[in-house]
mmCIF file as gemmi writes it, N, C-alpha and C atoms, coordinates in Angstrom:
data_model
loop_
_atom_site.group_PDB
_atom_site.id
_atom_site.type_symbol
_atom_site.label_atom_id
_atom_site.label_alt_id
_atom_site.label_comp_id
_atom_site.label_asym_id
_atom_site.label_entity_id
_atom_site.label_seq_id
_atom_site.pdbx_PDB_ins_code
_atom_site.Cartn_x
_atom_site.Cartn_y
_atom_site.Cartn_z
_atom_site.occupancy
_atom_site.B_iso_or_equiv
_atom_site.pdbx_formal_charge
_atom_site.auth_seq_id
_atom_site.auth_asym_id
_atom_site.pdbx_PDB_model_num
ATOM 1 N N . MET Axp A 1 ? 71.67 124.513 83.323 1 0 ? 1 A 1
ATOM 2 C CA . MET Axp A 1 ? 71.221 123.964 84.533 1 0 ? 1 A 1
ATOM 3 C C . MET Axp A 1 ? 69.802 124.595 84.907 1 0 ? 1 A 1
ATOM 4 N N . SER Axp A 2 ? 68.902 123.694 85.057 1 0 ? 2 A 1
ATOM 5 C CA . SER Axp A 2 ? 67.595 124.243 85.401 1 0 ? 2 A 1
ATOM 6 C C . SER Axp A 2 ? 67.513 124.706 86.897 1 0 ? 2 A 1
ATOM 7 N N . ARG Axp A 3 ? 66.44 125.494 87.127 1 0 ? 3 A 1
ATOM 8 C CA . ARG Axp A 3 ? 66.263 126.094 88.553 1 0 ? 3 A 1
ATOM 9 C C . ARG Axp A 3 ? 65.314 125.07 89.262 1 0 ? 3 A 1
ATOM 10 N N . ILE Axp A 4 ? 65.879 123.934 89.57 1 0 ? 4 A 1
ATOM 11 C CA . ILE Axp A 4 ? 65.072 122.945 90.33 1 0 ? 4 A 1
ATOM 12 C C . ILE Axp A 4 ? 65.768 122.53 91.515 1 0 ? 4 A 1
ATOM 13 N N . ASP Axp A 5 ? 65.255 122.396 92.79 1 0 ? 5 A 1
ATOM 14 C CA . ASP Axp A 5 ? 65.857 121.853 93.966 1 0 ? 5 A 1
ATOM 15 C C . ASP Axp A 5 ? 66.036 120.427 93.699 1 0 ? 5 A 1
ATOM 16 N N . VAL Axp A 6 ? 67.339 119.868 93.86 1 0 ? 6 A 1
ATOM 17 C CA . VAL Axp A 6 ? 67.617 118.552 93.586 1 0 ? 6 A 1
ATOM 18 C C . VAL Axp A 6 ? 66.996 117.473 94.539 1 0 ? 6 A 1
ATOM 19 N N . LEU Axp A 7 ? 66.878 117.934 95.755 1 0 ? 7 A 1
ATOM 20 C CA . LEU Axp A 7 ? 66.389 117.137 96.832 1 0 ? 7 A 1
ATOM 21 C C . LEU Axp A 7 ? 64.857 117.014 96.905 1 0 ? 7 A 1
ATOM 22 N N . THR Axp A 8 ? 64.178 118.191 96.777 1 0 ? 8 A 1
ATOM 23 C CA . THR Axp A 8 ? 62.77 118.161 96.991 1 0 ? 8 A 1
ATOM 24 C C . THR Axp A 8 ? 62.016 118.386 95.649 1 0 ? 8 A 1
ATOM 25 N N . GLY Axp A 9 ? 62.678 118.789 94.673 1 0 ? 9 A 1
ATOM 26 C CA . GLY Axp A 9 ? 61.969 118.941 93.407 1 0 ? 9 A 1
ATOM 27 C C . GLY Axp A 9 ? 61.133 120.29 93.266 1 0 ? 9 A 1
ATOM 28 N N . LYS Axp A 10 ? 61.438 121.172 94.163 1 0 ? 10 A 1
ATOM 29 C CA . LYS Axp A 10 ? 60.761 122.55 94.105 1 0 ? 10 A 1
ATOM 30 C C . LYS Axp A 10 ? 61.196 123.207 92.8 1 0 ? 10 A 1
ATOM 31 N N . ARG Axp A 11 ? 60.198 123.912 92.171 1 0 ? 11 A 1
ATOM 32 C CA . ARG Axp A 11 ? 60.419 124.612 90.953 1 0 ? 11 A 1
ATOM 33 C C . ARG Axp A 11 ? 59.832 126.087 91.109 1 0 ? 11 A 1
ATOM 34 N N . ALA Axp A 12 ? 60.021 126.809 90.09 1 0 ? 12 A 1
ATOM 35 C CA . ALA Axp A 12 ? 59.465 128.256 90.053 1 0 ? 12 A 1
ATOM 36 C C . ALA Axp A 12 ? 58.029 128.187 89.969 1 0 ? 12 A 1
ATOM 37 N N . LYS Axp A 13 ? 57.448 129.178 90.557 1 0 ? 13 A 1
ATOM 38 C CA . LYS Axp A 13 ? 55.967 129.271 90.59 1 0 ? 13 A 1
ATOM 39 C C . LYS Axp A 13 ? 55.531 130.42 89.729 1 0 ? 13 A 1
ATOM 40 N N . ILE Axp A 14 ? 54.364 130.448 89.082 1 0 ? 14 A 1
ATOM 41 C CA . ILE Axp A 14 ? 53.919 131.55 88.354 1 0 ? 14 A 1
ATOM 42 C C . ILE Axp A 14 ? 53.044 132.401 89.367 1 0 ? 14 A 1
ATOM 43 N N . ALA Axp A 15 ? 53.09 133.691 89.293 1 0 ? 15 A 1
ATOM 44 C CA . ALA Axp A 15 ? 52.158 134.627 90.116 1 0 ? 15 A 1
ATOM 45 C C . ALA Axp A 15 ? 51.852 135.835 89.308 1 0 ? 15 A 1
ATOM 46 N N . ASN Axp A 16 ? 50.951 136.613 89.874 1 0 ? 16 A 1
ATOM 47 C CA . ASN Axp A 16 ? 50.648 137.821 89.294 1 0 ? 16 A 1
ATOM 48 C C . ASN Axp A 16 ? 51.377 138.975 89.848 1 0 ? 16 A 1
ATOM 49 N N . SER Axp A 17 ? 51.848 139.872 89.013 1 0 ? 17 A 1
ATOM 50 C CA . SER Axp A 17 ? 52.413 141.172 89.459 1 0 ? 17 A 1
ATOM 51 C C . SER Axp A 17 ? 51.249 142.163 89.259 1 0 ? 17 A 1
ATOM 52 N N . ARG Axp A 18 ? 50.875 142.827 90.293 1 0 ? 18 A 1
ATOM 53 C CA . ARG Axp A 18 ? 49.794 143.818 90.335 1 0 ? 18 A 1
ATOM 54 C C . ARG Axp A 18 ? 50.337 145.204 90.114 1 0 ? 18 A 1
ATOM 55 N N . SER Axp A 19 ? 49.735 145.973 89.209 1 0 ? 19 A 1
ATOM 56 C CA . SER Axp A 19 ? 50.047 147.314 88.942 1 0 ? 19 A 1
ATOM 57 C C . SER Axp A 19 ? 49.283 148.187 89.9 1 0 ? 19 A 1
ATOM 58 N N . HIS Axp A 20 ? 49.483 149.53 89.89 1 0 ? 20 A 1
ATOM 59 C CA . HIS Axp A 20 ? 48.767 150.553 90.766 1 0 ? 20 A 1
ATOM 60 C C . HIS Axp A 20 ? 47.202 150.51 90.34 1 0 ? 20 A 1
ATOM 61 N N . SER Axp A 21 ? 46.947 150.25 89.12 1 0 ? 21 A 1
ATOM 62 C CA . SER Axp A 21 ? 45.514 150.099 88.502 1 0 ? 21 A 1
ATOM 63 C C . SER Axp A 21 ? 44.969 148.788 88.68 1 0 ? 21 A 1
ATOM 64 N N . ASN Axp A 22 ? 45.711 147.706 89.422 1 0 ? 22 A 1
ATOM 65 C CA . ASN Axp A 22 ? 45.317 146.518 89.638 1 0 ? 22 A 1
ATOM 66 C C . ASN Axp A 22 ? 45.308 145.591 88.352 1 0 ? 22 A 1
ATOM 67 N N . ILE Axp A 23 ? 46.039 145.919 87.407 1 0 ? 23 A 1
ATOM 68 C CA . ILE Axp A 23 ? 46.167 145.138 86.163 1 0 ? 23 A 1
ATOM 69 C C . ILE Axp A 23 ? 47.15 144.005 86.514 1 0 ? 23 A 1
ATOM 70 N N . ALA Axp A 24 ? 46.76 142.698 86.133 1 0 ? 24 A 1
ATOM 71 C CA . ALA Axp A 24 ? 47.591 141.632 86.563 1 0 ? 24 A 1
ATOM 72 C C . ALA Axp A 24 ? 48.381 141.172 85.341 1 0 ? 24 A 1
ATOM 73 N N . THR Axp A 25 ? 49.671 140.982 85.672 1 0 ? 25 A 1
ATOM 74 C CA . THR Axp A 25 ? 50.712 140.586 84.513 1 0 ? 25 A 1
ATOM 75 C C . THR Axp A 25 ? 51.458 139.35 85.259 1 0 ? 25 A 1
ATOM 76 N N . ARG Axp A 26 ? 51.65 138.368 84.514 1 0 ? 26 A 1
ATOM 77 C CA . ARG Axp A 26 ? 52.093 137.036 84.889 1 0 ? 26 A 1
ATOM 78 C C . ARG Axp A 26 ? 53.61 137.264 85.065 1 0 ? 26 A 1
ATOM 79 N N . ARG Axp A 27 ? 54.211 136.658 86.254 1 0 ? 27 A 1
ATOM 80 C CA . ARG Axp A 27 ? 55.564 136.866 86.455 1 0 ? 27 A 1
ATOM 81 C C . ARG Axp A 27 ? 56.027 135.471 87.205 1 0 ? 27 A 1
ATOM 82 N N . LYS Axp A 28 ? 57.239 135.287 87.229 1 0 ? 28 A 1
ATOM 83 C CA . LYS Axp A 28 ? 57.851 133.966 87.754 1 0 ? 28 A 1
ATOM 84 C C . LYS Axp A 28 ? 58.382 134.333 89.132 1 0 ? 28 A 1
ATOM 85 N N . GLN Axp A 29 ? 58.129 133.359 90.127 1 0 ? 29 A 1
ATOM 86 C CA . GLN Axp A 29 ? 58.703 133.452 91.505 1 0 ? 29 A 1
ATOM 87 C C . GLN Axp A 29 ? 59.786 132.21 91.5 1 0 ? 29 A 1
ATOM 88 N N . ASN Axp A 30 ? 61.038 132.606 91.345 1 0 ? 30 A 1
ATOM 89 C CA . ASN Axp A 30 ? 61.987 131.537 91.323 1 0 ? 30 A 1
ATOM 90 C C . ASN Axp A 30 ? 62.299 131.073 92.761 1 0 ? 30 A 1
ATOM 91 N N . VAL Axp A 31 ? 62.857 129.787 92.856 1 0 ? 31 A 1
ATOM 92 C CA . VAL Axp A 31 ? 63.318 129.199 93.972 1 0 ? 31 A 1
ATOM 93 C C . VAL Axp A 31 ? 64.559 129.838 94.427 1 0 ? 31 A 1
ATOM 94 N N . ASN Axp A 32 ? 64.905 130.048 95.839 1 0 ? 32 A 1
ATOM 95 C CA . ASN Axp A 32 ? 66.072 130.523 96.311 1 0 ? 32 A 1
ATOM 96 C C . ASN Axp A 32 ? 67.092 129.407 96.299 1 0 ? 32 A 1
ATOM 97 N N . LEU Axp A 33 ? 67.758 129.186 95.273 1 0 ? 33 A 1
ATOM 98 C CA . LEU Axp A 33 ? 68.706 127.974 95.007 1 0 ? 33 A 1
ATOM 99 C C . LEU Axp A 33 ? 70.081 128.433 95.586 1 0 ? 33 A 1
ATOM 100 N N . GLN Axp A 34 ? 70.589 127.488 96.414 1 0 ? 34 A 1
ATOM 101 C CA . GLN Axp A 34 ? 72.015 127.724 96.908 1 0 ? 34 A 1
ATOM 102 C C . GLN Axp A 34 ? 72.874 126.378 96.538 1 0 ? 34 A 1
ATOM 103 N N . THR Axp A 35 ? 74.078 126.63 96.22 1 0 ? 35 A 1
ATOM 104 C CA . THR Axp A 35 ? 75.007 125.553 95.899 1 0 ? 35 A 1
ATOM 105 C C . THR Axp A 35 ? 75.655 124.988 97.191 1 0 ? 35 A 1
ATOM 106 N N . VAL Axp A 36 ? 75.431 123.819 97.555 1 0 ? 36 A 1
ATOM 107 C CA . VAL Axp A 36 ? 75.99 123.194 98.763 1 0 ? 36 A 1
ATOM 108 C C . VAL Axp A 36 ? 76.578 121.806 98.414 1 0 ? 36 A 1
ATOM 109 N N . ARG Axp A 37 ? 77.655 121.478 99.293 1 0 ? 37 A 1
ATOM 110 C CA . ARG Axp A 37 ? 78.376 120.233 98.996 1 0 ? 37 A 1
ATOM 111 C C . ARG Axp A 37 ? 77.78 119.274 99.942 1 0 ? 37 A 1
ATOM 112 N N . LEU Axp A 38 ? 77.176 118.086 99.32 1 0 ? 38 A 1
ATOM 113 C CA . LEU Axp A 38 ? 76.665 117.011 100.114 1 0 ? 38 A 1
ATOM 114 C C . LEU Axp A 38 ? 77.276 115.827 99.67 1 0 ? 38 A 1
ATOM 115 N N . ASN Axp A 39 ? 77.954 115.042 100.727 1 0 ? 39 A 1
ATOM 116 C CA . ASN Axp A 39 ? 78.608 113.714 100.39 1 0 ? 39 A 1
ATOM 117 C C . ASN Axp A 39 ? 79.594 113.919 99.203 1 0 ? 39 A 1
ATOM 118 N N . GLY Axp A 40 ? 80.42 114.929 99.266 1 0 ? 40 A 1
ATOM 119 C CA . GLY Axp A 40 ? 81.434 115.301 98.22 1 0 ? 40 A 1
ATOM 120 C C . GLY Axp A 40 ? 80.938 115.772 96.859 1 0 ? 40 A 1
ATOM 121 N N . ARG Axp A 41 ? 79.603 115.833 96.747 1 0 ? 41 A 1
ATOM 122 C CA . ARG Axp A 41 ? 79.148 116.438 95.327 1 0 ? 41 A 1
ATOM 123 C C . ARG Axp A 41 ? 78.538 117.716 95.578 1 0 ? 41 A 1
ATOM 124 N N . ARG Axp A 42 ? 78.691 118.541 94.691 1 0 ? 42 A 1
ATOM 125 C CA . ARG Axp A 42 ? 78.025 119.822 94.685 1 0 ? 42 A 1
ATOM 126 C C . ARG Axp A 42 ? 76.538 119.838 94.081 1 0 ? 42 A 1
ATOM 127 N N . VAL Axp A 43 ? 75.619 120.215 94.746 1 0 ? 43 A 1
ATOM 128 C CA . VAL Axp A 43 ? 74.287 120.23 94.483 1 0 ? 43 A 1
ATOM 129 C C . VAL Axp A 43 ? 73.558 121.511 94.681 1 0 ? 43 A 1
ATOM 130 N N . ARG Axp A 44 ? 72.443 121.809 93.915 1 0 ? 44 A 1
ATOM 131 C CA . ARG Axp A 44 ? 71.762 123.124 94.132 1 0 ? 44 A 1
ATOM 132 C C . ARG Axp A 44 ? 70.522 122.781 94.839 1 0 ? 44 A 1
ATOM 133 N N . VAL Axp A 45 ? 70.34 123.275 96.092 1 0 ? 45 A 1
ATOM 134 C CA . VAL Axp A 45 ? 69.129 123.043 96.859 1 0 ? 45 A 1
ATOM 135 C C . VAL Axp A 45 ? 68.509 124.349 97.326 1 0 ? 45 A 1
ATOM 136 N N . ALA Axp A 46 ? 67.328 124.345 97.622 1 0 ? 46 A 1
ATOM 137 C CA . ALA Axp A 46 ? 66.676 125.654 98.081 1 0 ? 46 A 1
ATOM 138 C C . ALA Axp A 46 ? 67.153 125.96 99.536 1 0 ? 46 A 1
ATOM 139 N N . ALA Axp A 47 ? 67.065 127.232 99.82 1 0 ? 47 A 1
ATOM 140 C CA . ALA Axp A 47 ? 67.435 127.71 101.213 1 0 ? 47 A 1
ATOM 141 C C . ALA Axp A 47 ? 66.685 127.063 102.281 1 0 ? 47 A 1
ATOM 142 N N . SER Axp A 48 ? 65.384 126.966 101.943 1 0 ? 48 A 1
ATOM 143 C CA . SER Axp A 48 ? 64.444 126.316 102.926 1 0 ? 48 A 1
ATOM 144 C C . SER Axp A 48 ? 64.894 124.856 103.152 1 0 ? 48 A 1
ATOM 145 N N . THR Axp A 49 ? 65.362 124.143 102.111 1 0 ? 49 A 1
ATOM 146 C CA . THR Axp A 49 ? 65.77 122.742 102.283 1 0 ? 49 A 1
ATOM 147 C C . THR Axp A 49 ? 67.075 122.708 103.094 1 0 ? 49 A 1
ATOM 148 N N . MET Axp A 50 ? 68.017 123.619 102.867 1 0 ? 50 A 1
ATOM 149 C CA . MET Axp A 50 ? 69.27 123.625 103.69 1 0 ? 50 A 1
ATOM 150 C C . MET Axp A 50 ? 68.923 123.783 105.205 1 0 ? 50 A 1
ATOM 151 N N . ARG Axp A 51 ? 68.077 124.738 105.334 1 0 ? 51 A 1
ATOM 152 C CA . ARG Axp A 51 ? 67.593 124.9 106.76 1 0 ? 51 A 1
ATOM 153 C C . ARG Axp A 51 ? 67.024 123.593 107.432 1 0 ? 51 A 1
ATOM 154 N N . THR Axp A 52 ? 66.204 122.952 106.7 1 0 ? 52 A 1
ATOM 155 C CA . THR Axp A 52 ? 65.731 121.603 107.185 1 0 ? 52 A 1
ATOM 156 C C . THR Axp A 52 ? 66.711 120.61 107.434 1 0 ? 52 A 1
ATOM 157 N N . LEU Axp A 53 ? 67.606 120.625 106.586 1 0 ? 53 A 1
ATOM 158 C CA . LEU Axp A 53 ? 68.806 119.583 106.588 1 0 ? 53 A 1
ATOM 159 C C . LEU Axp A 53 ? 69.647 119.969 107.914 1 0 ? 53 A 1
ATOM 160 N N . ARG Axp A 54 ? 69.873 121.19 108.071 1 0 ? 54 A 1
ATOM 161 C CA . ARG Axp A 54 ? 70.616 121.683 109.213 1 0 ? 54 A 1
ATOM 162 C C . ARG Axp A 54 ? 70.009 121.289 110.569 1 0 ? 54 A 1
ATOM 163 N N . LYS Axp A 55 ? 68.556 121.424 110.655 1 0 ? 55 A 1
ATOM 164 C CA . LYS Axp A 55 ? 67.826 121.001 111.752 1 0 ? 55 A 1
ATOM 165 C C . LYS Axp A 55 ? 67.887 119.627 111.968 1 0 ? 55 A 1
ATOM 166 N N . MET Axp A 56 ? 67.667 118.837 110.898 1 0 ? 56 A 1
ATOM 167 C CA . MET Axp A 56 ? 67.648 117.25 111.025 1 0 ? 56 A 1
ATOM 168 C C . MET Axp A 56 ? 68.994 116.764 111.555 1 0 ? 56 A 1
ATOM 169 N N . ALA Axp A 57 ? 70.159 117.457 111.058 1 0 ? 57 A 1
ATOM 170 C CA . ALA Axp A 57 ? 71.381 116.969 111.497 1 0 ? 57 A 1
ATOM 171 C C . ALA Axp A 57 ? 71.56 117.213 112.907 1 0 ? 57 A 1
ATOM 172 N N . ALA Axp A 58 ? 71.202 118.443 113.504 1 0 ? 58 A 1
ATOM 173 C CA . ALA Axp A 58 ? 71.24 118.793 114.796 1 0 ? 58 A 1
ATOM 174 C C . ALA Axp A 58 ? 70.479 117.826 115.598 1 0 ? 58 A 1
ATOM 175 N N . ILE Axp A 59 ? 69.184 117.458 115.281 1 0 ? 59 A 1
ATOM 176 C CA . ILE Axp A 59 ? 68.407 116.515 116.015 1 0 ? 59 A 1
ATOM 177 C C . ILE Axp A 59 ? 69.101 115.068 116.086 1 0 ? 59 A 1
ATOM 178 N N . ALA Axp A 60 ? 69.745 114.752 114.955 1 0 ? 60 A 1
ATOM 179 C CA . ALA Axp A 60 ? 70.48 113.503 114.876 1 0 ? 60 A 1
ATOM 180 C C . ALA Axp A 60 ? 71.612 113.428 115.87 1 0 ? 60 A 1
ATOM 181 N N . HIS Axp A 61 ? 72.361 114.61 115.984 1 0 ? 61 A 1
ATOM 182 C CA . HIS Axp A 61 ? 73.488 114.605 116.837 1 0 ? 61 A 1
ATOM 183 C C . HIS Axp A 61 ? 73.197 114.96 118.313 1 0 ? 61 A 1
ATOM 184 N N . GLY Axp A 62 ? 71.833 115.199 118.585 1 0 ? 62 A 1
ATOM 185 C CA . GLY Axp A 62 ? 71.4 115.247 119.891 1 0 ? 62 A 1
ATOM 186 C C . GLY Axp A 62 ? 71.566 116.882 120.424 1 0 ? 62 A 1
ATOM 187 N N . GLU Axp A 63 ? 71.783 117.672 119.538 1 0 ? 63 A 1
ATOM 188 C CA . GLU Axp A 63 ? 72.095 119.172 119.863 1 0 ? 63 A 1
ATOM 189 C C . GLU Axp A 63 ? 70.784 119.901 119.975 1 0 ? 63 A 1
ATOM 190 N N . ARG Axp A 64 ? 69.652 119.297 119.33 1 0 ? 64 A 1
ATOM 191 C CA . ARG Axp A 64 ? 68.335 119.935 119.311 1 0 ? 64 A 1
ATOM 192 C C . ARG Axp A 64 ? 67.238 118.874 119.729 1 0 ? 64 A 1
ATOM 193 N N . MET Axp A 65 ? 66.222 119.357 120.445 1 0 ? 65 A 1
ATOM 194 C CA . MET Axp A 65 ? 65.157 118.486 120.906 1 0 ? 65 A 1
ATOM 195 C C . MET Axp A 65 ? 64 118.453 119.734 1 0 ? 65 A 1
ATOM 196 N N . THR Axp A 66 ? 63.43 117.229 119.667 1 0 ? 66 A 1
ATOM 197 C CA . THR Axp A 66 ? 62.244 117.094 118.775 1 0 ? 66 A 1
ATOM 198 C C . THR Axp A 66 ? 61.094 117.622 119.472 1 0 ? 66 A 1
ATOM 199 N N . LYS Axp A 67 ? 60.058 117.795 118.665 1 0 ? 67 A 1
ATOM 200 C CA . LYS Axp A 67 ? 58.738 118.453 119.35 1 0 ? 67 A 1
ATOM 201 C C . LYS Axp A 67 ? 58.247 117.52 120.432 1 0 ? 67 A 1
ATOM 202 N N . MET Axp A 68 ? 58.425 116.089 120.271 1 0 ? 68 A 1
ATOM 203 C CA . MET Axp A 68 ? 57.878 115.075 121.288 1 0 ? 68 A 1
ATOM 204 C C . MET Axp A 68 ? 58.753 115.332 122.428 1 0 ? 68 A 1
ATOM 205 N N . GLN Axp A 69 ? 60.081 115.499 122.371 1 0 ? 69 A 1
ATOM 206 C CA . GLN Axp A 69 ? 61.078 115.665 123.587 1 0 ? 69 A 1
ATOM 207 C C . GLN Axp A 69 ? 60.745 116.953 124.253 1 0 ? 69 A 1
ATOM 208 N N . LYS Axp A 70 ? 60.452 117.986 123.469 1 0 ? 70 A 1
ATOM 209 C CA . LYS Axp A 70 ? 60.028 119.405 124.136 1 0 ? 70 A 1
ATOM 210 C C . LYS Axp A 70 ? 58.741 119.255 124.998 1 0 ? 70 A 1
ATOM 211 N N . LYS Axp A 71 ? 57.85 118.464 124.446 1 0 ? 71 A 1
ATOM 212 C CA . LYS Axp A 71 ? 56.577 118.353 124.993 1 0 ? 71 A 1
ATOM 213 C C . LYS Axp A 71 ? 56.64 117.479 126.321 1 0 ? 71 A 1
ATOM 214 N N . ALA Axp A 72 ? 57.556 116.401 126.203 1 0 ? 72 A 1
ATOM 215 C CA . ALA Axp A 72 ? 57.865 115.663 127.373 1 0 ? 72 A 1
ATOM 216 C C . ALA Axp A 72 ? 58.598 116.386 128.536 1 0 ? 72 A 1
ATOM 217 N N . ALA Axp A 73 ? 59.52 117.272 128.047 1 0 ? 73 A 1
ATOM 218 C CA . ALA Axp A 73 ? 60.214 118.123 129.063 1 0 ? 73 A 1
ATOM 219 C C . ALA Axp A 73 ? 59.403 119.01 129.711 1 0 ? 73 A 1
ATOM 220 N N . LYS Axp A 74 ? 58.445 119.702 129.042 1 0 ? 74 A 1
ATOM 221 C CA . LYS Axp A 74 ? 57.446 120.566 129.459 1 0 ? 74 A 1
ATOM 222 C C . LYS Axp A 74 ? 56.494 119.924 130.476 1 0 ? 74 A 1
ATOM 223 N N . LYS Axp A 75 ? 56.079 118.705 130.089 1 0 ? 75 A 1
ATOM 224 C CA . LYS Axp A 75 ? 55.214 117.943 131.026 1 0 ? 75 A 1
ATOM 225 C C . LYS Axp A 75 ? 55.918 117.671 132.323 1 0 ? 75 A 1
ATOM 226 N N . ALA Axp A 76 ? 57.238 117.161 132.19 1 0 ? 76 A 1
ATOM 227 C CA . ALA Axp A 76 ? 57.883 116.776 133.392 1 0 ? 76 A 1
ATOM 228 C C . ALA Axp A 76 ? 58.212 117.976 134.376 1 0 ? 76 A 1
ATOM 229 N N . ALA Axp A 77 ? 58.413 119.158 133.725 1 0 ? 77 A 1
ATOM 230 C CA . ALA Axp A 77 ? 58.606 120.506 134.454 1 0 ? 77 A 1
ATOM 231 C C . ALA Axp A 77 ? 57.346 120.857 135.172 1 0 ? 77 A 1
ATOM 232 N N . ALA Axp A 78 ? 56.174 120.675 134.526 1 0 ? 78 A 1
ATOM 233 C CA . ALA Axp A 78 ? 54.943 120.962 135.057 1 0 ? 78 A 1
ATOM 234 C C . ALA Axp A 78 ? 54.595 120.059 136.264 1 0 ? 78 A 1
ATOM 235 N N . SER Axp A 79 ? 54.915 118.835 136.106 1 0 ? 79 A 1
ATOM 236 C CA . SER Axp A 79 ? 54.667 117.961 137.156 1 0 ? 79 A 1
ATOM 237 C C . SER Axp A 79 ? 55.483 118.036 138.408 1 0 ? 79 A 1
ATOM 238 N N . LYS Axp A 80 ? 56.658 118.657 138.341 1 0 ? 80 A 1
ATOM 239 C CA . LYS Axp A 80 ? 57.52 118.925 139.604 1 0 ? 80 A 1
ATOM 240 C C . LYS Axp A 80 ? 56.969 120.091 140.346 1 0 ? 80 A 1
ATOM 241 N N . LYS Axp A 81 ? 56.338 121.016 139.7 1 0 ? 81 A 1
ATOM 242 C CA . LYS Axp A 81 ? 55.697 122.141 140.434 1 0 ? 81 A 1
ATOM 243 C C . LYS Axp A 81 ? 54.519 121.814 141.24 1 0 ? 81 A 1
């Protein structure tokens, strides 16, 4: 099983590991993959993707406001004063 986020396609990145003498050595930065069940299937997604999914579900259920709703509420509160 490869280390790829199923939903977003995120993969490992290549970065430099720096020693005390500033010598660069190539290393891999893997994605923080977590196994989660979506629609009855187990898939591996990144932790950041899971966080986004949780936020989008909360917005869809009305438990969380969108940026536009927050802005409108702030504007309404300011106009009351």
